[in-house]
PAMINU-926465 format. One record per atom (N, C-alpha, C): x, y, z. Coordinates in steps of 0.001 Angstrom, whole numbers, plus 500000, padded with zeros to 6 digits. Example, Ala and Ser with C-alpha at 12.3 -4.5 7.8 and 13.67 -1.06 7.14 Angstrom:
% residues 2
513190494310507800;512300495500507800;513200496700507800;512850497750507080;513670498940507140;512900500030507870;
//
This chain:
% residues 484
171354059492236576;172296060334235986;172368061757236606;171126062375236948;171276063697237622;171543063592239178;171632062490239745;171853062346241134;173271061756241390;174013061565240413;175430061039240620;176476061849240034;177555061848240747;178835062487240222;179413061522239241;179433061713237953;179991060862236889;181404061462236505;182046062409237072;183270062948236748;184325061891236586;184361060882237416;185397059835237223;184919058689236301;183857058860235631;183448058054234683;184253058115233430;185542057721233528;186516058061232456;187551056879232407;188186056808231275;189347055937231273;190555056606231792;191430055811232606;192500056384233223;193500057192232286;193535056724231111;194572057411230271;194156058788229946;192812059060230007;192390060494229869;193081061396230825;193078060835232150;193727061607233204;195229061667233141;195772060562232762;197379060661232575;197629061615231384;196918061605230271;197128062552229367;196956064010229657;195844064114230610;195616065560231009;196905066049231789;197405065108232721;198573065506233540;199821065849232635;199996065106231544;201001065440230576;200855066737230031;199643067133229586;199501068452229119;199735069406230093;199193069138231336;199427070146232451;200844070392232664;201619069379232824;203055069461233090;203794070253232012;203429070131230791;204049070678229635;203522072067229388;202506072461230117;201716073652230116;201300074020228647;200658072748228186;200092072792226743;198547072661227070;197793073643226650;196404073562226739;195635074342225755;196253074283224472;195457074944223406;194214074378223048;193386075238222399;192079074790222046;192077073905220875;191390072760221011;191339071727219922;189910071544219576;189774070672218515;188559070262217989;188510068634217978;187464067999218766;187278066601218692;186071066409218027;185962065389217206;184604064888216489;184250063571217171;182943063526217438;182348062068217605;181615061625216464;182097060389215893;181366059908214704;181423058361214793;180840057805213930;180822056214213758;181091055900212401;181617054655212113;182045054364210755;181112053471209998;180167052862210633;179230052139209838;177851052008210692;176696051930209970;175399051727210609;175360050467211243;174851050322212516;174658049009213202;173562048225212462;173609046841212775;172530045960212460;172192045906210945;173227046418210124;172859046430208738;171932047510208160;171679048384209048;170684049484208693;171324050435207650;170434051060207073;170776052119206073;170884053423206641;170629053582207914;170698054782208627;170686054584210109;171104055586210970;171130055497212338;170405056600212981;170068056493214311;169349057689214973;170167058117216128;170305059522216154;171189060055217289;170422060058218466;170947059787219607;170332059756220903;171287059952222014;170849060433223107;171693060576224279;172131062020224559;171946062885223784;172383064349223915;171935064947225230;170819064679225767;170328065184227007;171105064845228227;171537063541228160;172461063032229220;173833063458229158;174320063731227987;175570064364227818;175522065886228412;174481066436228157;174283067897228769;174425067861230304;173658066871230766;173596066725232272;175170066404232862;175786065490232120;177137065322232470;178037066420232445;177952067123231382;178921068288231286;178551069369232357;177312069533232567;176851070571233700;177341070173235009;177346068882235332;177730068384236670;179328068082236789;179952068352235795;181457067929235732;182298068799236706;182693068004237807;183599068676238774;184166067456239683;185323067750240078;186048066862240971;185721067038242513;185038066294243179;184803066330244471;186108066124245380;186109066538246625;187109066070247534;187319064584247547;186358063824247493;186650062336247473;187224061875246142;186836062548245107;187410062278243850;189042062550243853;189329063673244387;190740064090244348;191448063226245355;190897062904246443;191595062062247334;191885060646246783;190786060103246099;191090058804245380;192202058836244445;192236059933243531;193324060024242629;194663060174243281;194654060927244424;195977061071245186;196414059693245664;195449058844246176;195940057542246660;196409056641245447;196218057008244240;196854056103243257;198247056381242943;198824057321243669;200240057712243541;200641057853242095;199864058548241269;200258058757239861;200178060214239614;199654061109240350;199323062465240092;199950063399241043;200526064461240481;201223065369241274;200252066328242045;200652066883243165;199711067800243841;199327068956243135;200173069676242301;199820070737241536;198694070286240514;198844069086239834;197748068642238929;196536068431239742;196491067777240820;195356067489241676;194636068878242148;195406069872242370;194956071238242811;194116071822241531;194750071526240330;194103071927239067;192761071268238996;192823070009239205;191421069200239040;190397069652240127;190776070042241406;189895070361242382;189143071819241997;189385072469241105;188864073668240487;188320073490239184;188272072342238584;187974071970237320;186524072377236847;186251072921235670;185012073126235176;185218073196233613;184141072766232883;184162072791231498;183967074171231038;184837074744230079;184721076059229638;184617076200228226;184492075094227474;184544075040225996;183180075055225256;183127074722224046;181964074875223265;181634073296222876;180311073059222731;180029071729222176;178877071934221184;178946071274219969;178024071289219097;177464069876218823;176171069710218479;175736068334218324;174469068250217347;174349067186216647;173171066834215957;172091066493217025;170963067225216983;169783066986217938;169333065498217910;168889065121219145;168462063758219408;167201063497218405;167171062257217895;166072061841217062;166398062133215518;167421062797215228;167819063021213917;168457061843213272;168048061610211973;168679060501211087;170092060963210864;171045059973211179;172434060243211028;173104059164210188;174276059391209689;175040058407208761;176559058473209183;177203057494208909;178638057166209159;179462058404208735;180576058541209429;181685059552209133;181290061029209554;179913061364209646;179719062744209917;179733062913211436;180248064170211957;180206064461213365;178854064469214003;178474063536214925;177392063646215708;177474064719216726;178672064927217180;178927065914218321;180459066370218091;180566067700218336;181873068292218149;182217069045219396;183447068776220035;183931069431221213;184958070459220844;184831071697221079;185886072789220805;186257073220222124;187403072881222701;187692073329224112;189240073122224405;189782073785225468;191075073451225761;191272071831225884;192548071518225461;192754070066225169;192598069250226417;192920069828227619;192698068973228849;191268068738229077;190395069749228827;188938069557229030;188470068623227917;188809068838226844;188311067965225664;188680066592225799;189851066345226441;190319065011226701;189553064275227579;189315065011228648;188692064377229908;187126063821229472;186481064531228694;185106064259228512;184968063115227373;185889062592226864;185772061672225765;184921060445226086;185435059684227207;184899058390227517;183458058473227863;182951059447228694;181608059626229108;180634060001227959;181236060654227101;180346061210225865;180069060000225043;181237059214224657;181058057889223855;180108057027224526;180327056745225879;179406055789226555;177932056154226433;177657057379226563;176236057853226509;175752057850225107;176400058418224146;176001058590222839;175921057169222138;177062056420222300;177125055029221687;175764054087222111;175585054165223399;174473053293223908;173016053679223432;172743054935223635;171415055354223256;171142055325221770;172150055802221042;171980055810219536;171861054432219026;172488053380219633;172388051958219216;170919051548219468;170374051721220619;169073051217220825;168037051977220153;168224053335219984;167301054041219038;167249053578217606;168463053241217166;168565052659215632;167895051275215705;168233050465216596;167529049191216642;166042049238216671;165519050113217485;164149050367217636;163434050774216233;164183051749215683;163526052261214401;163509051019213327;164330050153213369;164194048944212417;163076048106212878;162838047827214181;161740047076214608;160477047756214293;160411048969214558;159173049863214302;158946049775212753;159854049789212001;159694049787210500;159022048439210170;159686047320210672;159152045914210401;157651045811210838;157281046512211919;155914046317212401;154934047036211532;155394047960210574;154567048465209595;153387049292210040;153571050149211070;152353050802211668;151724050215212854;151931048939213187;151537048459214475;152332048952215655;151660049076216798;152383049639218008;153522048645218474;154608049179218829;155646048350219382;155928048778220858;155963047831221727;156247048262223130;157568047658223634;158287048384224329;159594047956224822;159428047269226133;159856045946226255;159571044979227260;160930044437227797;161970045253227713;163434044499227960;164044044746229203;163379045346230221;164126045790231361;164872044648232016;164194043559232212;164712042350232935;165868041827232299;166083042096230944;167205041383230245;168216042442229869;168043043687230297;169084044603230016;170276044489230760;171430045031230389;172777044886231141;172837045905232186;171799045767233269;171967046523234443;170946047700234407;170670048281235594;169673049257235599;169684050594234685;170967051074234513;171280052108233594;170876051747232116;171370050494231747;170990050204230350;169504049987230230;168728049572231195;167347049386231109;166688050724231056;167090051712231858;166503052991231930;166781053867230624;167950053885230263;168299054704229124;168088054059227799;168013052635227927;167589051802226757;166199052215226402;165309052143227516;163928052513227211;163731053883226723;164512054772227323;164390056251226794;164760056173225207;165800055615224857;166146055550223423;165183054839222611;164504053823223174;163535053065222460;162254053907222161;161911054802223055;160858055687222948;161082056681221757;162410057120221648;162849057994220703;162718057347219371;163208056085219323;163243055290218102;161921054914217533;160747055143218232;159485054776217765;158510054029218622;158998053412219740;157975052567220593;156846053496221157;155675052856221428;154604053572221776;154543053487223406;155380052675223975;155392052664225452;156462051733225894;156621051619227324;157743050844227871;157043050163228992;157500048937229393;157050048306230678;157807048906231875;158893049698231629;159898050180232729;159126051385233516;158725051166234560;157959052204235254;158807053366235727;160086053155236118;160908054144236515;161244055092235286;161423054355234162;161579055171232891;160548056018232720;159229055524232848;158029056232232727;157987057498233544;158449057310234854;158416058503235678;159600059515235295;160795058993235131;161790059921234745;161737060637233527;161143060130232541;161124060629231131;159726060961230659;158681060832231481;157300061117231228;156852060522229969;157011059153229870;156697058446228611;155643057268229079;154719056979228155;153624055874228562;154336054629229065;153694054090230005;154079052699230498;152918051821230280;153253050575229761;152296049602229345;152674048179229785;151729047450230150;151855045942230463;150730045243230788;150780043852230939;149556042958231136;149777042198232369;149867041025232352;150126040104233485;150883039082233079;151505038227233973;152393037118233734;151705035781233841;152408034681233328;151750033318233498;151529033022234954;152312033685235798;152211033367237272;150847033858237855;150322034913237200;148964035444237656;147979034262237396;148093033753236103;147029032538235665;147326031430236707;148535031042236858;148834029853237768;148546029941239191;148309031250239609;148067031402241000;146531031222241335;145738031063240317;144338030785240476;144019029376240415;142906028958240693;142383027572240595;142225027203239112;141902028065238333;141660027859236852;141890029045236143;142128028947234762;142420030085233910;141268031092233808;139944030452233717;138907031447233577;138734032573234684;138874031876235992;138779032696237117;139922033751237143;141181033418236733;142204034394236675;141813035397235606;141354035122234531;140969036095233351;139866036955233967;138741036404234624;137640037223235077;138067038211236093;139064037780237048;139383038652238148;140233039737237514;141041039512236498;141875040595235846;140959041564235198;140101041039234470;139148041885233657;138306042886234682;137944042285235746;137229043034236721;138163044260237323;139333044013237455;140268045024237898;140578046053236979;140725045562235575;141147046589234563;140317046376233382;138994046813233451;138184046687232392;138522047559231256;139256048720231414;139584049658230320;140898049272229748;141596048235230198;142899047888229620;143028046429229885;142157045655229261;142195044333229451;142794043362228389;144074043110228699;144799042176227862;145143040920228437;144664039803227972;144761038520228705;145822037640227884;146651037093228695;147727036245228263;147166034785228157;147022034296226895;146330033053226591;147083031800226452;148352031851226685;149237030622226277;149780029907227486;149242030130228772;149653029407229840;149450027914229828;148319027458229360;148006026046229303;147972025543227798;146843025949227172;146563025575225721;145974026788225130;146713027464224148;146266028668223532;144802028592222898;144659027545222060;143489027457221293;142371026662221889;142611025767222718;141566024945223314;141143025488224754;142019026331225410;141721026897226653;141821028427226825;143023029053226382;143217030317226427;142270031315225813;142235031066224455;141380031945223703;139861031795224011;139375030510224188;137961030340224583;137618030992225897;138532030889226989;138285031556228188;138279032985228061;139081033580227281;139143035049227001;137799035531226365;137455034792225299;136178034991224756;135002035105225827;134950034119226573;133947033918227667;133828035198228582;135045035596228978;135187036753229853;134805037949229085;135187038200227794;134780039273227065;133302039300226821;132617038187226697;131213038170226461;130577038479227699;130938037975228864;130350038474230155;130498039901230384;131575040474230040;131874041920230289;130746042755229473;130685042249228098;129753043012227272;128238042811227766;127870041578228308;126538041444228655;126264042196230026;127322042486230770;127087043223232012;127031044709231719;127203045196230485;126968046493230051;128439047291230083;129516046523230110;130850047259230071;131146047423228550;131362048690228275;131792049044226868;133275048628226590;133396047707225780;134812047113225524;135420048087224586;136750048442225115;137731049083224203;139244048932224793;140003048867224033;141477048672224354;141574047295225022;141096046255224356;140971044847225063;141579043843224006;141877042784224461;142437041817223489;143212040707224302;144056040014223559;144852038883224032;146370039091223643;147187038290224444;148555038282224156;148984036848224041;149863036672222975;150458035398222589;151949035504222911;152434034596223759;153862034641224131;154679033318223895;154077032472223050;154853031217222678;154103030544221565;154893029453221053;154190028654219858;154443029436218518;153871028847217584;153862029574216291;152932030718216075;153456031875216183;152701033003216364;151832033350215154;152410032998214002;151575033226212804;150329032392212752;150605031051212997;149359030064212982;148394030399214148;148939030604215279;148075030818216465;147311032148216380;147953033201215852;147279034488215688;146115034454214735;146278033697213654;145275033662212634;144078032818213088;144315031754213776;143361030928214466;142547031740215532;143279032527216360;142675033205217339;141870034333216759;142406034938215788;141651036020215076;140273035596214539;140289034299213988;139104033738213485;138011033525214657;138632032952215759;137737032715216892;137217034031217546;137999034974217552;137551036292218209;136489036858217314;136709036978215932;135779037463215101;134420036733214969;134465035426215089;133258034669214972;132364034852216218;133071035286217362;132449035493218630;131897037010218760;132300037756217730;131744039095217633;132654040081218258;134004039707218397;134969040575219014;136032041011217870;135402041487216861;136323041900215629;137510043089216081;137135043801217018;137897044996217408;138984044599218504;138867043392218948;139919042949219974;141245042749219328;142258043340219993;143610043398219501;144314041974219765;145325041612218925;146094040507219336;147554040944219499;148152040840220597;149476041174220854;150397040032220946;151638040212220630;152608039086220666;153849039551221297;154415038657221978;155873038836222490;156557037467222233;157723037243222843;158484035997222757;159782036122221718;160857036776222263;161974036859221504;161917037462220180;161134038505220102;160982039201218767;162038040024218345;162198040303217037;163163041306216593;162573041698215321;163183042569214465;162763043018213308;162624042012212203;163523040985212324;163452039948211164;162355038963211332;162090038682212654;161047037782212970;159584038555212723;159557039674213098;158274040410212854;158075040585211365;159058040844210517;159043040857209132;158537039631208526;158981038426209021;158645037122208489;157120036904208947;156742037166210166;155399037002210521;154392037841209687;154818038991209477;153996039973208419;153882039262207148;154894038635206586;154676037967205313;153821036781205291;153825036070206517;152926034900206703;151594035318207125;151236036616207047;149855037056207326;149449036862208804;150399036931209727;150113036888211036;149070038012211442;148079037566212286;147009038601212698;147361039328213961;148564039858214030;148999040476215196;149066041904214910;148552042649215946;148406044185215800;149279045062216737;150000044279217643;150840045030218408;151887044075218878;153141044619219254;154260043769219444;155004044241220771;155144043240221629;156151043569222728;157425042940222585;158508043906222449;159854043422222052;160753043646223321;161510042674223650;162393042772224917;163811042597224657;164207041451224907;165692041220224894;166393041712223622;165958041259222407;166612041641221245;166659043086220909;165715043822221505;165759045423221277;166664046037222402;166377045746223654;167092046506224714;168646046227224760;169023045064224093;170437044727224066;170988044890222643;170154045129221755;170546045122220325;171452043858219976;170758042762220341;171404041443220495;172320041150219206;171841041401217966;172676041031216850;173861041918216704;173672043161217272;174901044176217044;174920044922218334;175728044594219268;175783045116220689;176524046297220830;177089046951219764;177994048078219939;177694048993218773;177662050342219064;177458051347217993;178716051630217314;179810051640217943;181117051812217374;181481053329217202;180975054257217888;181288055713217907;182731055873218299;183405056864217775;184777057222218015;184838058574218384;185999059051218872;186308060360219334;187654060744218859;187761061649217781;189079061905217103;189494063335217112;190652063464217192;191170065014217102;191117065314215732;190580066501215491;190460066987214113;191149068278213763;191489069169214836;192153070444214575;192680070967215833;193645071868215835;194295072534216873;194370073929216481;193928074905217480;193945076320217275;195437076802217547;195974077414216652;197452078047216901;197429079398217340;198513080028217487;198563081389217992;197941082406217078;197863082171215821;197235083011214863;195715083005214976;195198082192215841;193710082047216151;193034081168215110;193763080630214156;193165079760213164;193205078305213510;192271077415213114;192380076084213468;193167075336212401;194235074647212685;194977073941211898;194604072474211869;194292071950210663;193721070613210546;194803069445210973;194266068444211586;194871067251211952;194081066045211355;194868065071210979;194360063849210334;195026062684210987;194107061618211083;194760060339211591;194731059374210277;195959058879210194;196241057776209129;195925056457209632;195743055430208658;195553053971209092;195839053171207930;196275051922208280;196396050805207060;195027050629206701;193873050811207409;192539050636207167;192010052018206533;191628052089205295;191282053328204723;190078053934205493;189193053012205909;187872053556206553;188177054302207887;189483054095208469;189763054681209653;190427056017209507;190711056372208297;191321057723208095;190296058812208356;190591059736209148;189665060698209581;189469061938208686;188495062681208831;188278063892208031;188828065061209084;189734065873208490;190392066858209360;189523068130209367;189884069044210408;189497070373210392;188209070625211369;187891071939211447;186790072302212271;185592072346211413;184570071483211480;183810071087210398;182249071302210940;181293071392209961;179886071253210199;179285070271209157;177884070044209323;177298069210208365;176052069849207899;175726069823206598;174581070183205985;173732068980205285;172495068917205548;171715068050204994;170961068579203764;171020067862202606;170448068303201432;169162067607200999;168087068292200687;166797067778200458;166406068131198994;165692067110198397;164907067382197114;163835068421197350;163926069544196793;162794070521197120;161438070131196737;161277069364195773;159930068865195336;159306067901196184;160091066956196741;159533065846197485;159792066005199057;160833066760199356;161253066895200834;162024065672201303;162414064764200332;163183063718200730;164780064044200748;165274063276201523;166842063388201767;167562062933200511;168535063842200109;169332063377198895;170798063177199334;171353063866200238;172824063528200721;173050064509201982;174263064077202538;174748065045203532;176103065459203082;176531066669203460;177707067389203110;178352067786204330;179679067219204396;180546067759205569;181490068753204958;181626069886205609;182438070983205137;182948071736206195;183831072622206027;184352073552207068;183337074310207684;183374074680208989;182479075363209649;182108076846209048;183094077362208464;182815078705207926;182351078701206426;182170077509205962;181711077406204556;180101077732204501;179692078533203428;178430078812203232;177915078382201776;176548078325201724;176003077876200279;174754078578199982;174689078926198737;173552079646198138;172639078539197316;171521078218197782;170688077112197162;170140077627195819;170308078890195403;169879079291194169;171057078979193150;172053078537193518;173163078132192612;173294076627192533;173810076265191348;174005074811191156;175025074265192232;174778073040192677;175637072423193695;176172071090193105;177516070876193079;178025069552192519;178674068875193758;178195067652193791;178702066817194897;179499065691194302;180447065088194939;181170063943194338;181530062975195493;181689061671195115;181982060685196147;183419060888196431;183731061074197850;185183061269198283;185985060165198059;185541058895197799;186362057723197603;186404057636195985;185251057343195387;185194057216193973;184860058661193292;185865059489193130;185541060834192984;184883061076191550;184958060080190651;184454060157189266;182814060054189387;182342059700190549;180923059645190711;180336061006191305;179668061713190422;179149063053190769;177595063245190597;177082064060191398;175737064442191433;175610066010191318;174829066377190402;174614067859190358;173268068223190641;173064069203191556;171800069674191968;171602071113191310;170583071149190487;170380072560189906;169892073534190863;170389074732190787;169855075794191609;168431075962191724;167907076072193008;166476076172193159;165724074764193264;166338073709193011;165894072414193025;166179071678194330;166737072199195306;167188071660196489;167142072565197648;167029072089198831;167259072869200042;168351072202200892;168963073146201917;169981072671202766;169546073040204206;170106072275205140;169795072523206592;171068072159207361;171577073088207987;172737072738208926;172189071991210108;172745070712210360;172171069912211443;173093069910212514;174286070415212541;175048070525213856;174708071803214604;174180071615215793;173675072926216440;174545073211217714;174654074441218156;175298074797219434;174603074312220623;175307073696221657;174793073135222852;175478073815223971;176718074038224023;177522074768225021;178427075716224293;178337077082224835;179156077980224297;179963078581225524;181249078519225398;182113079021226553;181692078469227960;181320077220227915;180956076403229111;179542076595229536;178760077445228925;177438077751229281;176485076971228353;175463076191228801;174395075496228026;173605076553227334;173430076387226018;172648077377225304;171582076538224542;171325075297224998;170392074441224250;169303073934225257;168045073844224851;167001073392225625;166559072086225139;166702070990225963;166306069706225422;164930069466225254;164320068978224238;162939068763224271;162561067531225241;161243067272225370;160869066204226082;161085064924225260;161125063700225876;161323062421225072;160288062251224017;159000062548224367;157860062341223498;157980063410222311;158574064597222546;158724065520221548;159823065086220598;160835064605221215;161953063993220348;161484062792219586;160669062016220071;160044060790219341;159165061316218149;158461062385218397;157681062908217219;158572063515216168;159657064205216589;160610064744215648;161254063587214774;161654062468215617;162212061412214896;161320060704213836;160070060556214204;159164060019213148;158989060917211951;159197062307212022;159155063125210837;160547062956210114;161583062786210931;162846062570210223;162892061340209399;162322060236209910;162290058924209112;161552059228207858;160509060123207799;159660060158206612;160522060814205601;161626061582205925;162456062196204771;163364061125204221;163447059876204677;164238058901203939;163403058227202924;164190057874201768;163534057132200733;163184055711201262;162222055040200716;161911053635201032;163084052718200796;163935052971199912;164986052223199635;166047052137200731;166145053257201409;167018053371202574;166442052738203753;165228052668203940;164594052206205157;164421050626205204;164575050022204050;164383048552203999;165485047668204967;164999046606205452;165951045878206436;167023045160205714;166863044799204519;167873043982203832;168462044805202544;169752044886202527;170379045617201627;169962047021201283;169908047829202284;169376049153202155;170179050080201254;169571050925200517;170216051909199651;171082052911200543;172333053185200085;173283053986201017;172773055526200722;172809056239201696;172729057634201600;174132058220201581;174534059088200669;175810059470200466;176179060627201473;177273060564201904;177850061638202876;179135062119202232;179127063267201654;180093063799200850;180956064942201438;182145065141200911;183009066180201485;182899067437200544;182906068614201096;183079069883200222;184375069839199509;184498070365198415;185688070425197610;186888071020198444;186521072062199257;187649072613200157;188080071555201167;187182070905201788;187561069770202812;188252068745202171;187758068357201012;188435067265200288;189744067588199833;190077068776199347;191346069202199002;192312069314200104;191799069831201332;192632069821202513;193028068475203048;192024067557202909;192443066238203308;193394065540202449;193309065707201117;194296065132200165;195721065818200533;195753067089200762;196989067820201040;197574067177202176;196930066877203326;197497066427204500;197942064935204242;197274064156203589;197655062844203092;198954062934202303;199027063769201481;200288063722200686;201393064331201578;201242065190202388;202274065690203181;202886064599204160;201925063688204665;202411062670205480;202806061296204823;202622061310203544;203069060050202887;204583059972202810;205147058688202818;206565058476202883;206926057823201603;207859058343200845;208267057857199644;209135056420199799;208972055625198995;209890054398199075;211271054751198920;
//
């Protein structure tokens, strides 16, 4: 990301619209919102990710000579417009919800306030980055929840859709709660733990399984995880692992961080049998790791069956979010600044009511129960609205308006979660490290009620509109409705 010019990572129509605005000499300041309409994977929440890469993209946004020459050769753009592009830089504002934050449908994850030509150009790349990493972080959070405290390792690089998906998917997986990744380049780039064992080919390259195990244990006595299913898990693999562990102990090696990995077969049955064998041999503290096309649903079922697995290597289904391969984030115009300096709200209508947008220059407040610290709701309001938590707060469902919740003054707290990232083109935000984001994300998930975190039929967290924003939206809808 930081070694490539991604300025042309955009859809062609962004550039054709830019030229249209340029020719008409229209470049008023506008507000665009990035948001999504539904949580992926049937989740009750999502995890925001990708902001650091958006920052890198905006900082490096410029059209090189080669970029301009390429566009010239398309025979679609005027020389005046190409000259404008040659001196292009982003001069607007960007606000965003920090990475690792729990987020919900309809609320702005990121807001661009900039001249319309600039705001139009950045749409595609921002969506590409935010959609991908937020999807993988969300999927990971579900897998980690299913593991119920066991370590989850990201093992998906070889099945990811290309190097970028593998790298930034690993980054997002660490944010979502993985304890390590097999991706060595991701470990270097993002300073995250790398983890791994050995393949079946290691076993097969030796004359016998025991010699393969013994050689590996000699190389890595402090991180000895033996893959036991190359030939016969219970008749060969586990007994040979026990033999090696016994020899290590007898030679004076203090065993820690050691165990076995299962990669095939009935993981519940095999893990329970292996656990009994290890315990009877005096290796009660040996871990049992599992891989083999795992996802949150299989891990959940294995837990119910009493599988004796204590760590999980999850690959394909995590790095691709196989059951839901798209996050669905969109980028919509919400307001235009007129000559009076005020933002005038814009709204998109649709035959599908869920596609009707929320107008205006907005922000998002998160509301917590003061006694428990648990999240109660999110409130979308105009950016200039303020609240006093000592006063009563009445929220209502923006669709079923008769559904209301009243928070008594002093019983709740509020936190504005949309933060300034760029102001007048200058970055004002310091991105935390990936492990710092991961720690923050873990704390964020603790603010969710258990009912929202469950894998099946999770409880919905309400995202409401302020009265002022709701009234503005209804007024725009009424203005734009056509009588029969």
